[in-house]
N, C-alpha and C positions, 0 to 999 in steps of 0.2 A: 477522333479518328474515322477516317472514312476505309469501309475495309474493301468496296469492288475497287477490283484492279483499274480498270475505265474511268472511274471517277477519281481514283485514288492520282491516275496517269493528267486527268485534265484538272483538278487540283495543282498539282507539282507544276504542270506549266504555268498555268495561270500567275502562282506564285514566283515563278523565274523571271517570267514577263513584266511583274511586278517589281522584283528586285532590278531588272534592267531599267525599267523605266525609273526609278531612284536612283541608281550608281549611274549619276549624269557623267562624271568622267571615266566611266567604265573600266578601271581599273581591277573590277572584279570584287569590291568590298563594299560598304559604308559606313557609316560612325555612327554613334550611337542617338543621336538626335533624330537621323534618316530612320535606325532600327523603331523607333518609337512611334514616325509617322506609320511604317510599312505593317506593324502590330495594328495600329489603329485603324487602317484601310481592312485590314484582316479581321479583327474584332469585333470593330463599331465602338469601340472605347480603348480609353490608356491601359495599358498593361503596365505592371508592374515586374519585370522581366530581370530587374538587377539581382532579384534574390535567385533564379535559377542560374545564375554565370557561374558559381562556385561548381556544382557538378559538371561543369563544363570544360573548365578548366580557363574559365573565361573573365572572371573577375577581372583581372587590368588590364582587360581587352579594351581601345579604342576601335578598332575598326572590325569588321566582322564580314567573312566569308558567306558563302550562300549556305554553304552545308553547317556554317554554325548559326546561321536564321532555321533551318530545318531542325536544330537539334532543341533550339530555345522555343521552337512552334511544340514540339513533341516530349518537352518537360511542361510547356506551358498546359496543354492541352489533358497530360496524366495528371498534374496537379491538380487542375480542377475539375476532373473527373472523381481523384479520392476525396476531394473537401467536401463535394457534395454529398459524397459516398456516408464519410464521416460526420456532417453536418444532420443526415437522415438519422443516424445510428444514434448520436446523440440527442437528438429532439426524443428518439422512442427510448433509451433507457437515462436520459436524464442525465447526462454527465456533466463533471464539471471542467474547467479551462485543463486541468492535467491528464483525466483521465479520457480526454478527449486526444491530447495529442500522444498519450501512452496507445490509443487506440489507432489511431493514424502509423504510428508506427510499427505497431502489428502489423497491420494490413500491407505494409507497403512489404514488408519483410517478408511477408507469404507471398508476394508477386515477383521474388526473385527472375522467373524465368521469363516473364512480360517486362521488364526492366534489361534484362539480357538482351533481348529482342529490339527494345527502343536504340539500344545501343548498337550493337554487334550485327542487328540483321534488320537495322529500320526499314522498311520498307520505302519512303521518301528518300534515303543518301543512297539506298540501291539504285530507285529511278534517275538521279541525279546522276550517280557513275552511268549508269546504261545509255544517257541524254550524252554523258563525254566520250565514252565508248562508241557511240554513233557519229558524233562528230568528229572522232578521231577516224575511224571507217571512212567516210565521207575524205577528208580530206587526201586519205592516203589515196583514194582512188583518181584525185586531182593534182597527185606529183606534189604534196606540200613537204618541204623540206624534214630531212629526220631530226632536227632538234625541235623543230615543235609537236611532231608525236611525242617525241621522248618527254618532252614538257607534261604532255598531256595523261603521258601513262605514269609520271611521277605524282603529278595533281592526285591521282586514285589513289596509289601507294600512302601518299599525304594525310588524305581523307580517311584511309580503312588505319592508317597508325592512328591517326587523332582519335577515332573511335573507339581504340584498343584503351589509349591510355585515359579517354572519357573514363570507360567503364572501370578501369583499375580504380582513379579515383573517385569515383559513382561509392563503388564499395569501401571504399575508405571512409569515406562521407557517414555513409548509411552504417557503418561498424562503429564510429564515432557519435552518431547521433541514436543508435539503441543502445550503446552503452552510456549512452548520459540520459536518455528515456526510464535506465532502469538503473541509475541511481535517485532520477527523481522519484522514479516509483520506490525503491526500495527504502529512502529518506521519509518518504510519505507513508509507507506501510511502517517504518520505526516509529514514526512520528504518532500515528492513529495507534499501535499497540502500546508504547510510550505512555498515552494518556487512557487509554483503557484498563491498561496496568495501575496508572497511579489511583484510577477511577477507584479500582479493585482492592486496591492497597486503603483508600481512604473509608470504602466501605467494610473492610476487613478491620480498621484500627475501630472506626463507628461501632459498629459489632461487639468489640472487643471491647470497650471503654464503656457501651452502652448495657450491654446484656449484661457485663462485670454488674454494674450498678444495680441492675434491674433482680438480680439474682438475689443483690445483698440487701435490698430491700422487703423481695420475700423472704427472706432468712429473718430478717429483725420481727416483720409480722409473724412468719412463723414463729418464733419465738416468744414473741409476747402472746399468742393466741396460746401456745404449749404451756408457758407460764402460768395462765389463769386458768386452763385445764387441769395442770398438775395441783394448785392449790385448792382448787374447789374439787378435787376428788379424794386429798387425802384429807380437809376438812370432814367431809361426808365421810369418810371411812376410821380417823380418829378421832372424832370428837365421843369419845367415851373415857367417864370421869371412872374413878376407881371406887371400890365397896366401900371406904372409909367413907368419900367424899355422898355417896348414896346412900350411907346410913345418917350422915349427918341432915342431912336433908329432910328425910322421915322424921329423925329425934327432931329437927325445927318445927318441921308442919304438927308434928303431936302435941309439942309443947304450947304451939299458939293455939292448938284446937283446946286445951286444959286453959289456956290465959295465964299460963307460967311464962309473964314476957320477958322479967329478968333472964331467969336460964334461957330463955329461948333467943337471949342477945347477944349470949355469951355464948350460946350454939352458934348463931350468925355470923358472929366474929371470926369464931374458928374456922365453919364452912368458907366465909370468903377469902380466908388466908389459904386455906388449902384448897380453893379452887382456885385462885391466880396462880398459885404453883406449879399447880397441874397446867393451865391453859399454857403456863412460859413454857413449859417442858413439851406441850402439845406445838407451841410456835416453833419452837427450838427442831422438834423434829422435821415439821412442814417446811422448813427452810432448808434444813438439812439434805433430806429427799428431794425438795426442787432443785437446790444445786448440782445434786447429783446427775439427775436425771437432765437438766439443762446443758450441765457441760457434757454430757452425752449426746446432746441434740447439737451446740457447737462442732463439736467433733467430726461428727457427719456432715454437717455444713460446711465444715474446712475441706473436707475429702473432696464434695462434691465442687465448691471451688476450684482445688487445685485440678481436679479432672477437667472442668471445664475451660480453665487456662491451660493447660498440655494440650487439649484439643484446638486450642484455636491458634497455640506456637508450629504444632503441627500443619496447620494450615497455612501456615503466615510461610512455613519453612518450605512443604511443599509449592506452594504459587511461586516461592524466589526460585527454587529450582527449576521448576516448569518455564518461569519466565527466561531463564538462563539458558532452556533446551531448547525454547521457539527463538529468539535470537539467535542461536547456533545455526539452527536447520535454516531462516531467512538467508545468515550469512552463505550458509553450505550450497543454496539453493542459487542464490543469485551468480556466486561463483562457477555453479554448473551451468547457469546460462550464459556466462560470457566465454565458459569453454563453448560452448557450441555455437554462439556468433561467433569467435575465431575462426573454429574450425570451419564453419561455411564460409563464412570470406574469404578465409585463407584458397582454399578450393577455388573461388573466383579469382582471387587473383594472380593464381596459378596458370589458370585457363588465356587470363589477361598479356598475361607473358608470352606465354605460348601464341598466341596471337600477334602481338608485335614481333618477337622473332621473324613470326612467318611471311607478315610485311615489309620487315626491314631487308628480311633475305631478296628479294627482288629486285630494291631500289641498289645493292651493293652488286650484284651482278650485271644490271641495267647501266650504273653508273661505268662499269668496269669495260664494258661492249663497248662505251660511247669515248670511253678515253681509249681504246685500240683502235 
């Protein structure tokens, strides 16, 4: 939109002249096809103006007055600027489509004052009303009848009332749009969070299964090594024969030196029997000692496994509680945002209603005086 007052007046007059050229039957309105031609001459390209009609309460209109067209141009200029701004942010921040829509909604929501001025203090609408007043003033000087002057005054009140209604409708549409974007954003956040939670749960399950397996394998290897170590230590410590065995060995060696082979064989038989009994007894002691120590080691390992499982269960429980808490916080946050949106836009609706009453009161008074 052009800022300079003189340039704005020049543009408004040019638009009015173009409108009068297209309005060949001079009834103060043009149809949709003529409106497309009007906008094409202004912007040098085809404009899909239909998307802006809902905000202006013109979605079912077949004919458009000049003030309607001024508001359509206002909406086109606003949203074209907004789209360029959002496109730049999208490219800079690498946003996806949903994030881009949410960003556009956020920016538009932050520009309520500008939008209020677009509807309630629109410079082009005010300029057009001033043209009507000037026309009314000139006609009153040359003695135009009271009915024509009253029609001009009614037209001004109709335009102002339409603007107040449009502002109320825009606030309603903006609220609906904000809530839709909020729900989409909330849904996306829930999906992202659910995916993150699912991934985290898979990681926890993976850790639980694989860490448990890994710990079991480590314990098996530990048992194997410990068993070998116990046997070696016990054999080293306990491989001692009785005095009787040692005496028989000495006797056997002595007889062999004396070449008393028959007696030596008898001694050797006794020695083998006694040594075998003592070896078996030694093996039983080694096995009993090994079994006792391995049993103690297994108890320690089972305690470690239980501690590890309890730790994983605590982590899983904590994660579930934290997930539920996060989801509740997301819901609470979204409800607060909805309350803020409702409160802010309800204030604007009250303002719009007050303006409508302000515009409708002079119409009632003027209608009463015209009857009298």
